[in-house]
The first five atom37 places (N, CA, C, CB, O) and aatype in JSON, in Angstrom:
{
  "aatype": [5, 19, 5, 10, 19, 6, 15, 7, 7, 7, 10, 19, 5, 14, 7, 7, 15, 10, 1, 10, 15, 4, 19, 0, 15, 7, 13, 16, 13, 15, 2, 18, 0, 12, 15, 17, 18, 1, 5, 0, 14, 7, 11, 6, 1, 6, 10, 19, 0, 7, 9, 15, 16, 15, 7, 1, 15, 16, 2, 18, 0, 6, 15, 19, 11, 7, 1, 13, 16, 9, 15, 1, 3, 2, 0, 6, 2, 16, 19, 18, 10, 5, 12, 2, 15, 10, 11, 14, 6, 3, 16, 0, 19, 18, 15, 4, 18, 0, 1, 1, 1, 16, 7, 16, 0, 6, 18, 17, 7, 5, 7, 16, 5, 19, 16, 19, 15, 15],
  "atom_mask": [
    [1, 1, 1, 1, 1],
    [1, 1, 1, 1, 1],
    [1, 1, 1, 1, 1],
    [1, 1, 1, 1, 1],
    [1, 1, 1, 1, 1],
    [1, 1, 1, 1, 1],
    [1, 1, 1, 1, 1],
    [1, 1, 1, 0, 1],
    [1, 1, 1, 0, 1],
    [1, 1, 1, 0, 1],
    [1, 1, 1, 1, 1],
    [1, 1, 1, 1, 1],
    [1, 1, 1, 1, 1],
    [1, 1, 1, 1, 1],
    [1, 1, 1, 0, 1],
    [1, 1, 1, 0, 1],
    [1, 1, 1, 1, 1],
    [1, 1, 1, 1, 1],
    [1, 1, 1, 1, 1],
    [1, 1, 1, 1, 1],
    [1, 1, 1, 1, 1],
    [1, 1, 1, 1, 1],
    [1, 1, 1, 1, 1],
    [1, 1, 1, 1, 1],
    [1, 1, 1, 1, 1],
    [1, 1, 1, 0, 1],
    [1, 1, 1, 1, 1],
    [1, 1, 1, 1, 1],
    [1, 1, 1, 1, 1],
    [1, 1, 1, 1, 1],
    [1, 1, 1, 1, 1],
    [1, 1, 1, 1, 1],
    [1, 1, 1, 1, 1],
    [1, 1, 1, 1, 1],
    [1, 1, 1, 1, 1],
    [1, 1, 1, 1, 1],
    [1, 1, 1, 1, 1],
    [1, 1, 1, 1, 1],
    [1, 1, 1, 1, 1],
    [1, 1, 1, 1, 1],
    [1, 1, 1, 1, 1],
    [1, 1, 1, 0, 1],
    [1, 1, 1, 1, 1],
    [1, 1, 1, 1, 1],
    [1, 1, 1, 1, 1],
    [1, 1, 1, 1, 1],
    [1, 1, 1, 1, 1],
    [1, 1, 1, 1, 1],
    [1, 1, 1, 1, 1],
    [1, 1, 1, 0, 1],
    [1, 1, 1, 1, 1],
    [1, 1, 1, 1, 1],
    [1, 1, 1, 1, 1],
    [1, 1, 1, 1, 1],
    [1, 1, 1, 0, 1],
    [1, 1, 1, 1, 1],
    [1, 1, 1, 1, 1],
    [1, 1, 1, 1, 1],
    [1, 1, 1, 1, 1],
    [1, 1, 1, 1, 1],
    [1, 1, 1, 1, 1],
    [1, 1, 1, 1, 1],
    [1, 1, 1, 1, 1],
    [1, 1, 1, 1, 1],
    [1, 1, 1, 1, 1],
    [1, 1, 1, 0, 1],
    [1, 1, 1, 1, 1],
    [1, 1, 1, 1, 1],
    [1, 1, 1, 1, 1],
    [1, 1, 1, 1, 1],
    [1, 1, 1, 1, 1],
    [1, 1, 1, 1, 1],
    [1, 1, 1, 1, 1],
    [1, 1, 1, 1, 1],
    [1, 1, 1, 1, 1],
    [1, 1, 1, 1, 1],
    [1, 1, 1, 1, 1],
    [1, 1, 1, 1, 1],
    [1, 1, 1, 1, 1],
    [1, 1, 1, 1, 1],
    [1, 1, 1, 1, 1],
    [1, 1, 1, 1, 1],
    [1, 1, 1, 1, 1],
    [1, 1, 1, 1, 1],
    [1, 1, 1, 1, 1],
    [1, 1, 1, 1, 1],
    [1, 1, 1, 1, 1],
    [1, 1, 1, 1, 1],
    [1, 1, 1, 1, 1],
    [1, 1, 1, 1, 1],
    [1, 1, 1, 1, 1],
    [1, 1, 1, 1, 1],
    [1, 1, 1, 1, 1],
    [1, 1, 1, 1, 1],
    [1, 1, 1, 1, 1],
    [1, 1, 1, 1, 1],
    [1, 1, 1, 1, 1],
    [1, 1, 1, 1, 1],
    [1, 1, 1, 1, 1],
    [1, 1, 1, 1, 1],
    [1, 1, 1, 1, 1],
    [1, 1, 1, 1, 1],
    [1, 1, 1, 0, 1],
    [1, 1, 1, 1, 1],
    [1, 1, 1, 1, 1],
    [1, 1, 1, 1, 1],
    [1, 1, 1, 1, 1],
    [1, 1, 1, 1, 1],
    [1, 1, 1, 0, 1],
    [1, 1, 1, 1, 1],
    [1, 1, 1, 0, 1],
    [1, 1, 1, 1, 1],
    [1, 1, 1, 1, 1],
    [1, 1, 1, 1, 1],
    [1, 1, 1, 1, 1],
    [1, 1, 1, 1, 1],
    [1, 1, 1, 1, 1],
    [1, 1, 1, 1, 1]
  ],
  "atom_positions": [
    [[-17.63, 10.68, -5.85], [-16.98, 11.12, -4.44], [-15.76, 9.88, -4.59], [-18.26, 10.98, -2.77], [-15.79, 8.72, -5.02]],
    [[-14.64, 10.8, -3.98], [-13.51, 9.94, -4.07], [-13.31, 8.99, -2.94], [-12.36, 10.71, -4.22], [-13.42, 9.34, -1.77]],
    [[-12.9, 7.38, -3.46], [-12.61, 6.6, -2.61], [-11.42, 5.81, -3.34], [-13.81, 5.86, -2.16], [-11.13, 5.63, -4.52]],
    [[-10.52, 5.21, -1.4], [-9.48, 3.97, -1.95], [-9.94, 2.87, -0.9], [-7.54, 4.36, -1.83], [-10.1, 3.18, 0.28]],
    [[-10.12, 1.75, -1.3], [-11.11, 0.75, -0.58], [-9.4, -0.36, -0.49], [-13.01, 0.01, -1.85], [-8.99, -0.88, -1.53]],
    [[-8.95, -0.47, 0.28], [-8.08, -1.78, 0.97], [-8.64, -2.62, 1.02], [-7.59, -1.81, 2.18], [-9.82, -2.38, 1.31]],
    [[-8.27, -4.26, 0.79], [-8.29, -5.07, 0.86], [-7.44, -6.22, 1.09], [-8.7, -4.94, 0.36], [-6.37, -6.01, 0.51]],
    [[-7.44, -7.29, 1.65], [-6.49, -8.34, 1.52], [-5.81, -8.11, 2.73], [0.0, 0.0, 0.0], [-4.59, -8.29, 2.65]],
    [[-6.24, -7.76, 3.82], [-5.49, -8.01, 5.45], [-5.89, -8.8, 5.99], [0.0, 0.0, 0.0], [-6.97, -9.32, 5.7]],
    [[-5.06, -9.2, 7.09], [-5.31, -10.38, 8.02], [-4.3, -11.09, 8.92], [0.0, 0.0, 0.0], [-3.11, -10.78, 8.93]],
    [[-4.97, -12.36, 9.9], [-3.91, -12.44, 10.5], [-2.78, -13.39, 9.77], [-4.3, -12.82, 11.77], [-3.43, -13.97, 8.9]],
    [[-1.38, -13.85, 9.69], [-0.58, -14.68, 9.36], [0.83, -14.88, 9.63], [-0.72, -14.64, 8.45], [1.76, -14.08, 9.65]],
    [[0.79, -16.16, 9.82], [2.39, -16.19, 10.61], [3.83, -15.66, 10.05], [2.75, -17.69, 10.84], [4.0, -15.33, 8.88]],
    [[4.46, -15.64, 10.68], [5.78, -15.1, 10.26], [5.98, -16.48, 9.66], [6.95, -14.46, 11.46], [5.87, -17.62, 10.1]],
    [[6.51, -15.64, 7.85], [7.35, -15.65, 6.85], [6.14, -16.23, 6.3], [0.0, 0.0, 0.0], [6.43, -17.24, 5.66]],
    [[4.64, -15.92, 6.31], [4.22, -16.09, 5.15], [3.96, -15.11, 4.39], [0.0, 0.0, 0.0], [4.7, -14.16, 4.67]],
    [[2.89, -14.75, 3.11], [2.22, -13.94, 2.9], [1.34, -13.67, 2.25], [2.6, -13.48, 2.81], [0.56, -14.41, 1.66]],
    [[1.37, -12.65, 2.31], [0.04, -11.48, 2.15], [-0.21, -10.68, 1.01], [0.13, -10.4, 3.11], [0.67, -9.84, 0.87]],
    [[-1.34, -10.62, -0.12], [-1.08, -9.48, -0.46], [-2.57, -8.23, -0.2], [-0.56, -9.77, -1.97], [-3.75, -8.41, 0.09]],
    [[-1.67, -6.89, -0.5], [-3.16, -6.23, -0.02], [-3.19, -5.65, -1.68], [-3.19, -4.73, 1.65], [-2.37, -5.79, -2.58]],
    [[-4.56, -4.9, -1.63], [-5.02, -4.58, -3.1], [-5.63, -3.06, -2.02], [-6.45, -6.03, -4.23], [-5.75, -3.05, -0.79]],
    [[-6.05, -1.44, -3.37], [-6.97, -0.83, -3.12], [-7.14, -0.28, -4.04], [-7.01, -0.27, -2.25], [-6.38, 0.37, -4.76]],
    [[-8.59, -0.58, -4.09], [-9.41, 0.09, -5.35], [-9.59, 1.44, -5.44], [-10.73, -0.34, -5.44], [-9.65, 2.03, -4.36]],
    [[-9.69, 2.07, -6.42], [-9.95, 3.65, -6.48], [-10.85, 4.09, -7.61], [-8.58, 4.44, -6.66], [-10.86, 3.62, -8.75]],
    [[-11.58, 5.04, -7.15], [-12.75, 5.28, -7.61], [-12.7, 6.96, -7.0], [-13.99, 4.11, -7.05], [-11.98, 7.45, -6.12]],
    [[-13.82, 7.6, -7.9], [-13.57, 9.13, -8.38], [-12.85, 10.23, -8.83], [0.0, 0.0, 0.0], [-13.19, 11.4, -8.96]],
    [[-11.68, 9.58, -9.06], [-10.68, 10.41, -9.81], [-9.95, 9.91, -10.79], [-9.82, 10.89, -9.06], [-10.0, 8.68, -10.87]],
    [[-9.14, 10.59, -11.75], [-8.37, 9.73, -12.82], [-7.39, 8.83, -12.56], [-7.78, 10.45, -13.66], [-6.23, 9.24, -12.53]],
    [[-7.68, 7.43, -12.34], [-6.25, 7.24, -11.41], [-5.01, 6.95, -11.45], [-6.26, 6.6, -10.75], [-4.21, 6.64, -10.56]],
    [[-4.83, 7.18, -13.7], [-3.9, 6.92, -13.74], [-2.53, 8.85, -13.35], [-4.11, 5.98, -15.22], [-1.31, 8.99, -13.19]],
    [[-3.39, 9.54, -13.38], [-2.64, 10.59, -12.93], [-2.49, 11.13, -11.64], [-2.94, 11.42, -13.5], [-2.36, 12.3, -11.27]],
    [[-2.54, 9.78, -10.87], [-1.86, 9.85, -9.42], [-0.57, 8.71, -8.94], [-3.15, 9.61, -8.36], [-0.63, 7.54, -9.31]],
    [[0.64, 9.25, -8.03], [0.94, 8.63, -7.65], [0.77, 7.55, -6.99], [1.2, 9.01, -7.54], [0.07, 8.13, -6.16]],
    [[0.79, 5.93, -6.39], [0.31, 5.66, -5.21], [1.26, 5.72, -4.35], [-0.31, 4.57, -5.13], [2.38, 6.04, -4.74]],
    [[1.01, 5.42, -2.91], [1.65, 4.77, -1.85], [0.87, 3.99, -1.11], [2.24, 5.57, -1.07], [-0.3, 4.22, -0.79]],
    [[1.69, 2.85, -0.75], [1.83, 2.57, 0.28], [2.29, 2.69, 2.1], [2.04, 2.21, -0.2], [3.38, 2.37, 2.57]],
    [[1.22, 3.19, 2.79], [2.05, 3.47, 4.24], [1.53, 2.34, 5.29], [1.69, 5.2, 4.96], [0.76, 1.43, 4.99]],
    [[2.13, 2.59, 6.69], [1.66, 1.92, 7.47], [2.13, 2.51, 8.55], [1.82, 0.7, 7.3], [3.11, 3.25, 8.53]],
    [[1.08, 2.07, 10.13], [1.41, 2.65, 11.48], [1.07, 1.43, 12.01], [0.64, 4.01, 12.08], [-0.03, 0.9, 11.93]],
    [[2.3, 0.89, 12.69], [2.0, 0.49, 13.75], [1.65, 1.43, 15.69], [3.04, -0.36, 13.55], [2.0, 2.54, 16.09]],
    [[0.8, 0.23, 16.42], [0.76, 0.83, 17.23], [1.61, 1.75, 17.71], [0.54, 0.26, 17.74], [2.82, 1.64, 17.52]],
    [[1.09, 2.73, 18.37], [2.65, 3.66, 19.07], [3.29, 3.95, 18.71], [0.0, 0.0, 0.0], [4.28, 4.32, 19.34]],
    [[3.1, 3.99, 16.84], [4.49, 4.51, 15.97], [3.91, 5.59, 15.21], [5.28, 3.3, 14.83], [2.7, 5.78, 15.01]],
    [[4.68, 6.15, 14.89], [4.22, 6.95, 13.66], [4.33, 6.6, 12.32], [4.78, 8.03, 13.64], [5.22, 5.9, 11.84]],
    [[2.87, 7.4, 11.36], [2.66, 6.33, 10.23], [4.19, 6.57, 9.31], [0.97, 6.72, 9.17], [4.89, 7.58, 9.21]],
    [[4.4, 4.81, 8.54], [6.17, 5.25, 7.71], [5.42, 4.84, 6.37], [8.13, 3.98, 8.19], [4.43, 4.1, 6.36]],
    [[6.05, 5.44, 5.13], [5.62, 4.9, 3.94], [6.34, 3.34, 3.41], [5.92, 6.06, 2.94], [7.52, 3.07, 3.18]],
    [[5.7, 2.89, 3.37], [6.02, 1.28, 3.04], [6.77, 1.14, 1.82], [4.69, 0.36, 2.83], [7.9, 0.65, 1.83]],
    [[6.03, 1.67, 0.4], [6.08, 1.46, -0.87], [5.74, 2.41, -1.55], [5.5, 0.54, -1.21], [4.66, 2.81, -1.13]],
    [[6.18, 3.12, -2.57], [5.66, 3.72, -3.49], [5.7, 3.54, -4.96], [0.0, 0.0, 0.0], [6.39, 2.58, -5.3]],
    [[4.98, 4.4, -6.2], [5.01, 3.33, -7.31], [4.47, 4.92, -8.34], [3.65, 1.5, -7.09], [3.81, 5.72, -7.67]],
    [[4.66, 5.25, -9.48], [4.58, 6.03, -10.58], [3.61, 5.92, -11.51], [5.55, 5.97, -11.15], [3.2, 4.84, -11.93]],
    [[3.1, 7.29, -11.96], [2.09, 6.55, -12.1], [1.54, 6.02, -13.2], [1.4, 7.01, -11.66], [0.35, 5.77, -13.42]],
    [[2.84, 5.8, -14.12], [3.08, 4.35, -15.02], [2.9, 3.34, -14.86], [3.99, 4.01, -15.33], [2.22, 2.58, -15.54]],
    [[3.79, 3.01, -13.4], [3.98, 1.62, -12.87], [5.66, 1.76, -12.87], [0.0, 0.0, 0.0], [6.26, 1.09, -12.02]],
    [[6.51, 2.68, -13.86], [7.87, 2.28, -14.42], [8.97, 2.5, -12.73], [8.36, 3.63, -16.09], [9.92, 1.88, -12.25]],
    [[8.3, 3.5, -12.41], [9.49, 3.74, -11.4], [8.68, 3.25, -9.9], [10.1, 5.67, -11.42], [7.46, 3.42, -9.92]],
    [[9.14, 2.79, -8.9], [9.39, 1.7, -7.32], [10.01, 2.24, -6.65], [10.13, 0.31, -7.25], [11.1, 2.56, -7.14]],
    [[9.76, 2.67, -5.22], [10.75, 2.77, -4.12], [10.01, 2.52, -3.21], [11.5, 3.96, -3.88], [8.79, 2.67, -3.13]],
    [[11.2, 1.9, -2.03], [10.59, 0.85, -1.25], [11.48, 1.46, 0.15], [10.9, -0.98, -1.88], [12.47, 2.18, -0.05]],
    [[10.99, 1.07, 1.73], [11.9, 1.94, 2.66], [12.78, 0.47, 3.15], [10.91, 3.02, 4.14], [12.28, -0.62, 3.39]],
    [[13.69, 0.72, 3.18], [14.71, -0.59, 3.39], [13.87, -1.51, 4.29], [16.32, -0.21, 4.21], [13.84, -2.67, 3.87]],
    [[13.24, -1.31, 5.31], [13.09, -3.03, 6.37], [12.38, -3.16, 5.34], [12.28, -3.41, 8.23], [11.38, -3.55, 5.94]],
    [[11.97, -3.16, 3.91], [10.92, -4.51, 2.95], [11.45, -4.51, 1.51], [8.9, -4.1, 2.76], [10.91, -4.77, 0.44]],
    [[12.19, -4.28, 1.7], [13.44, -4.21, 0.59], [13.57, -5.81, 0.15], [15.14, -3.53, 1.37], [13.77, -6.6, 1.08]],
    [[13.46, -6.38, -1.29], [13.47, -7.88, -1.28], [12.46, -8.39, -0.53], [0.0, 0.0, 0.0], [12.53, -9.61, -0.68]],
    [[11.63, -8.15, 0.13], [10.52, -8.82, 0.56], [8.62, -8.17, 0.11], [10.91, -8.79, 2.22], [7.51, -8.7, 0.26]],
    [[9.07, -6.84, -0.44], [7.39, -6.61, -0.88], [7.75, -5.9, -2.1], [6.21, -5.57, 0.28], [8.88, -5.59, -2.48]],
    [[6.28, -5.63, -2.83], [6.95, -5.01, -3.94], [5.49, -4.62, -4.41], [8.04, -5.99, -5.01], [4.71, -5.56, -4.2]],
    [[4.98, -3.67, -4.9], [4.57, -2.66, -5.6], [3.86, -2.86, -6.96], [5.61, -1.96, -5.72], [4.68, -3.01, -7.86]],
    [[2.45, -2.91, -7.42], [2.52, -2.82, -8.75], [1.39, -2.27, -8.75], [2.75, -3.94, -9.59], [0.65, -2.3, -7.77]],
    [[1.01, -1.49, -10.19], [-0.57, -0.81, -10.23], [-1.04, -1.56, -11.47], [-0.7, 1.11, -10.46], [-0.26, -2.16, -12.21]],
    [[-2.47, -1.51, -11.67], [-2.97, -1.86, -12.85], [-3.58, -0.92, -13.15], [-3.64, -2.9, -12.97], [-4.7, -1.04, -12.65]],
    [[-3.48, 0.44, -13.96], [-4.39, 1.47, -14.22], [-5.21, 1.14, -14.72], [-4.11, 2.38, -14.76], [-6.16, 1.61, -14.09]],
    [[-5.74, 0.31, -15.9], [-7.38, -0.52, -16.58], [-8.1, -0.66, -15.1], [-7.14, -2.61, -17.53], [-9.31, -0.42, -15.06]],
    [[-7.5, -0.97, -14.06], [-8.25, -1.81, -13.36], [-8.64, -0.62, -11.69], [-7.18, -3.5, -13.15], [-9.27, -0.78, -10.65]],
    [[-7.64, 0.79, -12.45], [-8.09, 1.41, -11.11], [-7.08, 0.75, -9.65], [-9.94, 0.94, -10.94], [-6.98, 1.59, -8.76]],
    [[-6.61, -0.15, -9.45], [-6.0, -0.18, -7.99], [-4.42, -0.72, -8.17], [-6.96, -1.32, -6.9], [-3.79, -1.14, -9.14]],
    [[-4.08, -0.5, -6.77], [-2.88, -0.7, -6.46], [-2.38, -1.86, -5.93], [-2.62, 0.08, -5.82], [-3.31, -2.24, -5.22]],
    [[-1.29, -2.85, -5.79], [-1.51, -3.85, -5.41], [-0.26, -3.74, -3.96], [-1.45, -4.94, -6.69], [0.45, -2.76, -3.75]],
    [[-0.28, -4.62, -3.38], [1.71, -4.33, -2.3], [1.59, -6.23, -2.0], [1.66, -2.7, 0.34], [0.68, -6.78, -1.37]],
    [[2.3, -6.66, -2.4], [2.7, -8.31, -2.47], [3.71, -7.77, -1.32], [3.46, -9.24, -4.23], [4.48, -6.81, -1.27]],
    [[3.25, -9.15, -0.1], [4.28, -8.79, 1.17], [4.7, -10.01, 1.11], [3.75, -8.28, 2.75], [3.71, -10.64, 0.75]],
    [[5.8, -10.92, 1.28], [6.41, -12.0, 1.47], [7.2, -11.97, 2.62], [7.05, -12.31, 0.45], [7.69, -10.96, 3.12]],
    [[7.33, -13.32, 3.09], [8.7, -13.59, 4.25], [8.4, -12.08, 5.31], [10.83, -13.49, 3.18], [9.17, -11.25, 5.78]],
    [[7.14, -12.23, 5.38], [6.24, -11.71, 6.32], [7.18, -12.01, 7.72], [4.64, -12.49, 6.24], [7.55, -13.14, 8.02]],
    [[7.6, -10.3, 8.82], [7.06, -10.37, 9.65], [6.86, -10.08, 11.18], [7.06, -10.97, 9.39], [5.82, -9.45, 11.01]],
    [[7.01, -10.06, 12.33], [5.8, -9.93, 13.29], [5.91, -7.74, 13.71], [6.25, -11.4, 15.15], [5.12, -6.95, 14.22]],
    [[7.44, -7.58, 13.08], [7.4, -6.11, 12.82], [6.26, -5.67, 11.8], [8.81, -5.66, 12.25], [5.47, -4.74, 11.94]],
    [[6.35, -6.46, 10.85], [5.33, -6.02, 9.58], [3.4, -5.61, 10.15], [5.35, -7.78, 8.29], [2.41, -5.29, 9.49]],
    [[3.58, -5.82, 11.45], [1.84, -5.44, 11.64], [1.97, -4.01, 12.18], [0.81, -6.56, 12.93], [2.82, -3.37, 12.81]],
    [[0.71, -3.8, 11.64], [0.56, -2.59, 11.25], [-1.03, -2.75, 10.77], [1.71, -2.12, 10.16], [-1.81, -3.71, 10.69]],
    [[-1.1, -1.46, 10.51], [-2.06, -1.02, 9.59], [-1.85, -0.53, 8.54], [-2.7, -0.33, 9.96], [-1.17, 0.49, 8.55]],
    [[-2.36, -1.05, 7.21], [-1.54, -0.46, 5.76], [-2.77, 0.23, 5.66], [-0.94, -1.58, 4.24], [-3.87, -0.21, 5.99]],
    [[-2.37, 1.83, 4.95], [-3.75, 2.47, 4.26], [-2.51, 2.79, 2.67], [-4.74, 4.45, 5.45], [-1.29, 2.83, 2.52]],
    [[-3.85, 2.96, 1.69], [-2.73, 3.26, 0.37], [-3.37, 5.03, 0.5], [-3.13, 2.07, -1.72], [-4.13, 5.5, 1.35]],
    [[-2.81, 5.6, -0.53], [-2.57, 7.4, -0.3], [-2.31, 7.3, -1.95], [-0.85, 8.2, 1.02], [-1.72, 6.38, -2.53]],
    [[-2.93, 8.55, -2.59], [-3.1, 8.57, -4.13], [-2.57, 10.36, -3.65], [-5.09, 8.05, -5.08], [-3.06, 11.13, -2.83]],
    [[-1.42, 10.48, -4.56], [-1.23, 11.85, -4.73], [-1.04, 12.21, -6.15], [-0.14, 12.29, -3.94], [-0.2, 11.6, -6.82]],
    [[-2.15, 13.7, -6.96], [-1.59, 13.47, -8.11], [-0.86, 14.45, -8.49], [-2.37, 13.16, -8.99], [-0.82, 15.61, -8.08]],
    [[0.07, 13.58, -9.81], [1.34, 14.12, -10.35], [1.98, 15.77, -10.23], [1.16, 13.83, -11.73], [3.04, 16.25, -9.83]],
    [[0.64, 16.35, -10.86], [1.03, 17.59, -10.79], [-0.4, 18.24, -10.0], [1.48, 18.18, -12.37], [-1.53, 17.82, -10.26]],
    [[-0.15, 19.22, -9.09], [-1.06, 20.2, -8.36], [-0.75, 19.42, -6.78], [0.0, 0.0, 0.0], [0.36, 19.08, -6.38]],
    [[-2.18, 19.24, -5.98], [-2.09, 18.74, -4.57], [-3.05, 18.17, -4.29], [-1.91, 19.57, -3.61], [-3.76, 18.55, -3.36]],
    [[-3.23, 17.45, -4.78], [-4.74, 17.1, -4.65], [-3.95, 14.74, -4.09], [-6.08, 17.62, -7.12], [-3.34, 13.81, -4.62]],
    [[-4.63, 15.09, -2.81], [-3.94, 13.49, -2.11], [-5.47, 13.38, -1.24], [-1.96, 13.62, -0.72], [-6.2, 14.17, -0.64]],
    [[-5.48, 11.86, -1.58], [-6.29, 11.39, -0.8], [-5.75, 9.94, -0.08], [-7.5, 11.32, -1.58], [-4.74, 9.36, -0.48]],
    [[-6.57, 9.48, 1.01], [-6.18, 8.67, 1.82], [-7.18, 7.16, 1.62], [-6.23, 9.45, 3.2], [-8.21, 7.12, 0.95]],
    [[-6.81, 6.47, 2.07], [-7.52, 5.19, 1.99], [-7.97, 4.76, 3.9], [0.0, 0.0, 0.0], [-7.32, 4.94, 4.93]],
    [[-9.0, 4.3, 3.72], [-9.12, 4.15, 5.8], [-8.43, 2.75, 5.78], [-11.27, 3.99, 6.83], [-9.21, 2.22, 6.58]],
    [[-7.66, 1.86, 5.5], [-6.7, 1.08, 6.21], [-7.03, -0.46, 6.28], [0.0, 0.0, 0.0], [-8.13, -1.01, 6.35]],
    [[-5.88, -0.97, 6.25], [-6.9, -2.16, 7.11], [-5.5, -2.94, 7.51], [-8.36, -3.36, 5.94], [-4.4, -2.75, 6.99]],
    [[-5.78, -3.76, 8.45], [-4.8, -4.5, 9.59], [-4.29, -5.62, 9.27], [-5.4, -4.84, 10.83], [-5.02, -6.59, 9.07]],
    [[-3.48, -5.68, 9.2], [-2.05, -6.84, 8.83], [-1.32, -7.2, 9.97], [-0.78, -6.19, 7.82], [-0.49, -6.49, 10.55]],
    [[-1.71, -8.52, 10.31], [-1.18, -8.94, 12.12], [-0.3, -10.15, 11.69], [-2.74, -9.58, 13.54], [-0.72, -11.19, 11.17]],
    [[1.29, -9.77, 12.05], [1.77, -11.22, 11.76], [2.57, -12.1, 13.15], [2.92, -11.04, 10.43], [3.6, -11.89, 13.79]],
    [[1.9, -12.77, 13.19], [1.78, -13.47, 14.71], [2.34, -15.24, 14.35], [-0.3, -13.38, 15.41], [2.37, -15.76, 13.24]],
    [[2.67, -15.76, 15.44], [2.19, -17.17, 15.52], [1.87, -17.63, 16.59], [2.93, -18.0, 15.11], [1.47, -18.79, 16.67]]
  ]
}
């Protein structure tokens, strides 16, 4: 049974930090590129950050560059998103996404709420 389980969301003040985790099970994690997406109320889902299967290549949305860092631990089947200098506009549901390097298999997590407010 494939599962992607996110955790680490919550309420944080502007300027604060959070670290999101996404634990994968039911598939060979190291064969999948991983990404974090977010969706704010009334807005379309957007890509926040992505990381290659090995972890050597990453990409970020312009709005989070220099503030967010994506990483992965293939031994622990986990992908992380370290979020620093958070802003109210970062408020959204954050979901992790797995896409197989070859083929079309893809999976989504349920999401975790991040709220940035004073």
